[in-house]
N, C-alpha and C positions, 0 to 999 in steps of 0.2 A: 528588701529589694534585691540584694545580691543573690539570695537563695532562690527567689522567684525567677530572676534572670537565668540562673543556672538550670533550673528545672525546665524552662522554656527552651534553652539551648540544647537540651538533651532529647527533645521530642522528635517524633517521626517527621512532623512538619518542618522543623528546622533542618533535619538531615536531608529531606527532600529538596529544600532550597539549595543546600550545598551540593547535593548530587547533580542537580540540573546545571548549576553554575560551573562546578569544578570538574565534573566527569562527563556528563552527557554532551555539553557544548563542545568539548574537546575531542570526544571519541565517537560521537554518533552523527549520522547524516541529519540534515535539517528536517527532513520529513519524519524521521524517527524521533527526533527531539520534540517535534510538535505533537506526535502521537503520545509520547510518554508524558508530556506536560498535561495534555488533555486527560489522560487516564488518571494521573495523580489528582488533578483538580476535581474531576467528576466522581471518582470512586475511592481512591486510596486515601487521600487526605481526610475526607469526611469520616471514613471508617477507623483510621489509625492515627490521625494527626496529633491527637493529644497524648497518646501513649509515649512514654519514654522508650528510647531505642533499646536500652538494656533490659527493659521489663517485658518486651513483646515476646510472647510464648507461641508455641506451635498451636495451641488451642485458639489463640486470637486469630491466627492466619486461617485455620480451618473454619472458624466461625464466619469469617468474611467470605471465604471461598464458597462455603455451603449456602450463604445468603444470596449468592448469584447463580443458583442452580437453574434458574429459568433462562440464563444467558451462558450456557456452558462454554462456548468458544471464547467469549470475552473473559469469563472467569479464569480459564486456563492461561490466557495471555497475561492477565494481571498477576496471576500467581508466578509466572515466569519472570515478570518485571520485578516483583517483590523479592524473589530469590536472588536475582542479580544485584539488587540494591543492598541486600544483606551481605552478599559476598564482598561488595565494595566496602561496606561498613566494617567488615573484619579486616580488610586490607588497610583501612585507615585507623584501626585500633579503637573504633567506636564500640565494637562488640568483641568478645573473646573468639579465638580461633575455633572453627567447627561448631559454631553455635547458631547456624542459620535455621530459623524456626520454620522455614518453608520445606525443609527436608521431610520426606515421608508423608507430606500432605498429598493425598491421592487426587490426581486430576480427573475431571469428568471425561467420560467416554465421548469421543468425537467420531461422528460418521463422516466418511469420505464425501466431499462436496463437489467432486469433479462433474462438470456438466458440459456437454458438447452439443453444438447445434447440428442437427441432421441436415442432409441436403435439402429436404423440403422446407425446413425452418430457415435455412440460409436464403432460400429463394423468396420466402415470404418477407424476410427482413429486407432483402434487396428491393423488393417491390415497394415497401413502405418508404425506404430511403429515396427511391426514384420519384415517388409521389411528392415527398417533401421538397425535392429539387424544384418542383414547379410551384411551390407555395412560398409565401413570404415568411420563411423561418430562417433561423441562423444557419448560413451555409457552413459556418465553422463547426457547429455541433454535428452536422451530418458528415462533414469531412473527418472529424475526429473519430467517429464510430467506424467509418470506412477504413481509416488508417490503422485502427486497432485490429480490424479483421485481416487486413492485407499485410501487416508487418509482424503481428504477434507481440508488439511492444506492450510495456506496462502503461497504465493510464497516465501516470505522472510524466512518463517519458514523452508522451504525445502532447499532453496539455502544456508542458513547459518547453516544448521544442522551439528552438530559435532558428531563423533562416540561416544564420552563420554556420550551423551544424549540418545543413542540407547540401549535398553535392549531387545535383540531378544528372550531371555529365557522367559521373562515376556510378550513379544510381545507388548511393549509400547515404546514411545518416551517421555522422560521427559524434557521439555524445561524449563530452569530456568527463562526465560523471553519471553514474546510475546506481541502482541498488547494489550492483556487483562491481562497481568501478567504471573506468572508461569502457565504452561499448560501441561497436559498429553494427548498424542495422541495415540489412540488405533491402533494397527497394525493388519490388516486382514492377512490371509494366503498369498494372492498375494503380499502384501506389504513386508511381511517377506521374501518371495522368492526373491524379487527385491534387498533388502538390503543384503541378504546373498550372492548374486551373484556379488555384486559390489566389485571391488578390492580396497584395501586401499593403499594410496600412502605414501611413507616414508616422514616423517616430514610434513605431511599435516593432520591436525585434522578434516578436513571437509569431509562429505559424498559425496557431489556433487562437485568434484574437478574442478577448472578452469585451464586455461593455465599457469598461473603464479605459480611458486613453492610455496607451502604452502598456497595457496589461494583457495577460493571457486568460483564457476561460478557466474558471476555477471549479465550476460545478457542472458536471455532465450527468449527474444522477437524475435530476428532475426531468430533463428532456429524454433521457434513456428510459425512464419508467413509462412515459407516454409512447415512445417508439416500440418498446417491447410488447406493450399491451396491444397496440395496433397490429403487430406481427404475430400475435398469439403465442408469445414465448415469455409469459409473465414471470416464470421462475428463473430466468437467465440473468445473471449478474454481469456487470461490465467485464470483470476479470475472466468470465467464461468465454469471452471472445478470444482471449489469448489461448485458452484451452482448445477452442475450436480450430485455431490456426495450427496448433500442433497435431490435432487429430486428423485434419485434412492432409497435412504433410505426411503423416505416418501411413494413412490409408493410400496415399499416392506412391508409396514405396520408398520414401526418403529414409535414410538411415538415422538412428537415434543420435549418434554424435553430431551429424549435420543439423538435425532439428535443435539439439541443445545449443549449438553455436549460433543458430538463427535467433533463438530465444534469449541468449545470454546467460544460460545456466552454467554454474560452476560445478554442480554435482550431477553425475550421470543418472543417479536414481530419481532425481527430480524430473528429468526428461522422460524416463520410463513411466513414471506415474502419470504424467500428462498424456502420454501417447498410448 
């Protein structure tokens, strides 16, 4: 029994539990923690869970990575997560120094996925949203999409936005936390108009209210798929609205440092890629 317990304690499964509890919860944002937990549950644990940490070789990682060749972007993200976990394992003495089996596993080639809405596409999308204003659909879903377009904010920043963070007088949103830390989002006149028209719900602190009492909207993907189909922009992702915000700003003559500040970028090269 002791030998069996020892073997179980040495497995990737056991290390993943420890990693999530002792490292990820302390050092990662809640959204990143959820993503890593999901990746481990759905892909990494089924593939590597029973392997002992000290026995995992580069060939095991390469086999897993190659097995996801139909999902190259996800495969590369999972490879990066595995590499980070094995670095932590070295820091904790679970594996010898410089023994990370993810080293020299070649990532799949990734094509740039920047997509910007053209003026004609933006016009079609605006017409669809205006049409939905007259129908019995969630005004919060429509408002969320418009705010994404008019602020360049990230999806989670809009969905989890609370009224306490909104200052309509100063025309700013002050987020206490975001992907890059505390962040101020400037509000244009159209964005202020959208927020001013949105009704507040009793006992709900969120701007974009969901169906559950006191909760915010959690899934904009389903309504977005219907909206983009009606607007004839079926290949546009929600994140591409942020790209489009930067593209419009750049084409209007705004400087890259200012666009980066509006988007909350910490690296100038990120803004240059967007714009």
